[in-house]
Every structure is written in structure tokens, then in C-alpha cells.
N, C-alpha and C positions, 0 to 999 in steps of 0.2 A: 163780585161782579155787580151785585145789586147796588152798591154805593156808586159805582160808575155809571149806571143806568139813571139813578137819580140825579147825578152831576150833570150828565149830558142833558138831561130833560129840563133842568133848570136853565140852560143857555137860550132856549127858544131861538135858535139860529135860523137862518133862512137857507143858507148853504152849507154843505159838508164835503169833506174829502178823507177817504180811508188810505192809509200806506200799509200794506202787509210785507214785512221783510222776508226775503226769499230764503229758505234754509238757515234760519236764524242760529238754530243750535249748532250747526256745523260750521258757523262763522266764528265760534268761540272756541280757542285752542284749549286743551287740557294741560295743566302744569306737568312737567316731565315727571316729578316726584309723585303725582296722582295716577299716572297711567296704568302701574300695575294693578291697580284696584278694578279696573275695567277689562282685565284679561279674559279671554274666552277661546276655546278650542273648537276648530271646524275642519273636518275630513283630516284629523290627525296633525294639523298644524296649528300653532298657537299664534294668537293675534292679540292686539290691544287697540282700544280707541285712543286715537290723539285729538279728537274733537269732542265736544259735548254731545254725548249720545241720547237719541230719542228714547222715550219710553223709560229713563230713569226718573225716579220720583222727583228728585231735586232739580232737574234740568229746567223745568218751567220756571221755578223761583229764581235760579241763578241767571236765566236768559233775561227774564223781567228786570232783575236788579241791574245788571250790566247796561241794558238798553236804557233804563230810566237815568242812570248815572251819565251815559253818554248825552242823552238830550238835555240833562241839567246842566253840564259842564259846557255844552255847545250854545247855551242860551236860547233854547227852542221856544217858539211861541206857545201860547196857551194850547194844551192838548189834553187828550186822555189815552192811556195806554194799558192795554191787556196784553202782557206777553210780547208777542210780536206784531201786535196790530195797534196801530195808531190813528187816531181821529182828530181832525182839526175842523174848525167851523168859523163861520162869519156871516155878516150880512150881504156880501157880494160875492160874485164868483171871482173876481180878481183878487179880492182880500184872501180867499181861501187857497187860491192857486199860489200866491206868494208865501203863505204860511206852509203849505205843503212842500214847497221847493226848499224852504229853509230847514225843515226837519229832514227832507231827503239828503241834502248836502252834509247836514250834521251826521247822520247815520253813515253815509258813504265814508266820510273822514274817519269814522270810528272803526271801519273794517267791515261793515255790514253791507251785503249786496241787496240791491233793489231792482226788482222787475217793474219795468213801466207798466206792463199788462196787468200787474196786480194792484196798481194805484187806481183807485176809484174816485171819480169825480174831478173837479168840483161839480156838484150836482144838488138839486133842491129834495131829492129824496135818496137815501142810502141805507145800506145794511151794515150795522156794527153791532157786535156781541150777539148776532143772529136775530137782531131786532130791526125793523123798518122804522126810519127816523125822518120826519118831515115837520118842518116848522116847530122843532122841538118835541113834537108829540110822538109817543110811542105806538106802533101798530103791529099787529101780527101780520107778518108777509102772507100774501095771498097762497104762495106755493106751500106754506106750513099749513094753512087752513085747509087747502084741498088734500094734503096728505092726511091730515087728521079726519076729516069727514069721510075720507074714502076707506079708512081702516075697518076690518072686519073684527068682530068680537073674538076676544082671546080665547084660546083653548087650554091655558094652564096658568099656573101663578107667575112663572117668568113672563110670559106675554102680558099679563095683567100690569106686573110691575113696570114693564117697558112702556105700556100705554100710558101709565100714571106719570112716569117720568116725562114723557113727551107734554102731555096735557098740563101738568104741574108747573112747567116753566112759564106757562102764561096764566097762572093763577090769579094774579093781580087784575086781570082783565074781567074776571068772572066773578060776579055777585054770588055769595053763598057757595063758593067752590067746594070747600071742605064737606059741607053738607050734602051737596050732590054727588061727591064720589065716594062717600062713606061706604055704601054696599059694596064697591069695587075693592076697597081696602080690607073689607072683611074677608074676602076669599083669598088674600094674600098672606093672611097671618099662618104661622107656623103651626098653630094648634089646631086650624080650621082645614078641613079637605077642600079642594077645588070643586065648587059647586056652582055653575052658572045658571041661576034662575031668573025668573021675571024682574025681580027687584034690580039685579045687576044689569039686566039688559036695558031697563028703562033708564039707570043712571047712565049707561055707556051711551045711548042715544041722546039723552038731554045734555051731557057735556059736550058732545060734538056739536049739539045746535048751538049751545052757548059761545063755543069758541068761534062758529061761523058768523055770528052776529056781535061778537065782542066789539065794544068801542074802543078808540084810541084814548091814551091816558096823556095828560098834561097839555102843555108845558107848565112847569111851575113858574108862576108869575109872582114877582116881588114889589109890584108898585102898591103905593099906600091905599089905593081905592079897591084893592083885592082883598077880599075875606076868605080866610081858610075855615072851612065848616067840616066839622066831623060828626057824622051820623053814626050812632051806636044802637045796638039792640041786643037783647039776650032771647035767643030763640029757644025752641024746645029742645034741640040737640047741641046747641052751642051758640057762642057770642059771635056777631057780625059787625063789622064796621065799614065805613068808607068815608074817604076824604075828597072834598070838593073844593074848588076855588070859584068864587063868583065876584065879578067886578061890577061896579055901577052901571046900571042899564041892562045887565044879564038877568033873566028870570030864573033860570035853573042853574048855571054854571057849567064848569068842566070837572070831570072826574080826574083825580090823580091816583086812585087805585082802591081796590075792594079787598078786604080781608075777612076771613072767617076761620073757625077751628072747633073742633068738637070740645065738650066738657072732659075734664081730665080728673080722674079720681073722685075726691069728695066734692068736686064743683057741681057734680050732678044734684047733690043734696042741698045746695045753697037755696036761700029764700029768693023770690022773685027780684027783691030789692038787691040783695048780693049779687045776683047774676047781672044786674043792669050795671052795677059799680064794676064788676070785673070787666065787662064789655067796655065801659068808658075808661078804664085804666089800659086795658090792652090796645085800645084805639089811640089813646094819647101817646103811648110809647112808639107805636108803629107810624103815627103822623109825625113825630119828631124825626125820624130818620128820613123823611121825604122833605118837609119844609123847615126842619132845624128847631132848636129848642128856644130861640129868641123870637119867634113869629108868634104873633097872637093868634090863638086859636078858639074858635066859636065852637063849643060843645052842644051837640043837639041830640041827648040821649032819648030813647023811646019813652021812657017814664022820667018824672021830675025828680031825680036824685040828686042834683047838682049842689042845691043848698044845704043838703044834709052832708055831702061829701066835703064840702069846702068851709062849712061852719067854724068860724075861729081859726081858720087856717089859710085864709085868702092870701096872706103874704108869701105862702110857700108856692103859689100857683100864679106868679104875677102875668103869665102869659096865656092863661086859660080862663074863660068863663062860658 
């Protein structure tokens, strides 16, 4: 899913439309020889599925593949697909409308049902993959922000894990996310009893505040005058890095993402220089997933370790300096 987010972010579109196939699984018949595998008994009577059942672990993969094949064979316009959700985009409402109609007709011809009420757009703001999109930028939807900020402190490990799952989806919007929520992860470990203390309460309140004021990310710009700048630092508890784009005339630029993690194993015993190198390495790896490996990347580590890192090996890193 993250790759789809990066790809849609790179489009910097002005208009969007989403197409959600109605009951997509039930539009896919099971082969006769496969139906005995899905037999079940209810009230003493034996039944079997003759359509792709929901909640079967392979159903999403099969459904995605069949829809993908139908769109490819039908010559669908450029789009993104996640199982039965399809998004198209463009610079004008009419362009997006035409693309959406092409996709709908291809899906109808392939035997899938489309509810017009579930087609969203053309619109300049839309939700896809649970994310609000506008001008190619990723936003946390306001209803999600309201839900998170209204949550009460967890009472047990399961509730804590649930909270972390919700806020963790938006971690790229929050600088130092892993370091902030570290006290919450401590109470979810099997070896630890659930004890909610001042440290956990502070982390809980802080991450909610960070979600409430989180900035939008993107869009990924590819113009020649746009610089990709990676800031990295080795903190006391773990490395952090953030990716920004700055065009000529911009003073600060726009963020594409924030990352962080705790030190693992022997990393805690690294020297300060080794920790800075670790942060730079992790940052480059994460940045390449967003802007690709052929894009020039300007590294800005907290300590001047680049000359040491690339001494005699500059040819191995043609896109980084």
C-alpha cells in the first residue's frame, strides 16, 4: 500500500475520482472443481460457495489480480488499484470524468458491478487508501484527527496495541514518531506487566498533539530546479531522518516524510560517528523508496561524516552527495 501512496503522491494531480466495485468478491465465480473446498454445514444442511467468499485469506489477492487483468486487457487509462478500489486523476474535471467512465465501462464489460453512488468525484479533494488527497499532497483526514484526539487512555495491552496501530498508520507525518511512542510499546511487551504511568500518559498526549498538528506530505516534484534534501541525525534513543523538496525561490521547502526508529541490539553501543552513518544509511534507503534511485539526493547529516563515508567510493554513489 505504501508504494501506491508514493506513486499517487508523485502525480501532483488537480482532480481525482475513485471507483469502488460493488461486492467485487461475489462477482467472481468459483470453478466447479474448487467448490467442494468451500463446503460448510449450517443447521444440518450442507452448502458450498459458488462465488469467491469473503474473509478467505486468498480472496483479496485473487480479486485484485482479476480486476488488474481486466483493466489491462481493456486498455484502461493510467490508474491506481488496490483490490476493488480504483483511482484516476488529471488536471481537469472533464479529463478525470472521461477516464473514470472508461474504467467503469471496462469493469462492466468484465462482469463487475458498479454502484454510481460509490463513485466519488471528479473532485479536487478525495479519500483513497484512507488518506485525503489534494494537489498531490497527503493529508490526515479531519475525521481521523478528531477520532484520535478524542481517544481515552488505554486500559490494557490490547487497547494500547490498537491505539498504536491507528496512530502508526500516520507515522510518516510525525517527526520522531518512534521515539515519542516508545513508552507505549514498552507496556505491550509480553514480558512486561501492563502499567500505565506518567511516562506513558505523557507519550499518549504528545502523540495525539502531534497528529493534530501534522503537516501534509508531498507532492513529489520532478522538475530540474527541485532539490531533494535528506536531513539525518543520530539521537540518544535512535536515528531520525526526514526528506524534503525545495524549489528555487523556496526558503524551507515541502516535507515528503519523517522517519525514526529505536536503536537495535548492538547499535546502542556504536560510536557517535557510527550512529550518524547509520542514520544517513537508513535515510538514503527510505528516501529512495519515495523519489527513486536515479534522483539526485542532497544529504545533510547532523555531523560532517559524508567525506569519510564516500572517500574513494564516490563512483558507487552517483546520485548522493
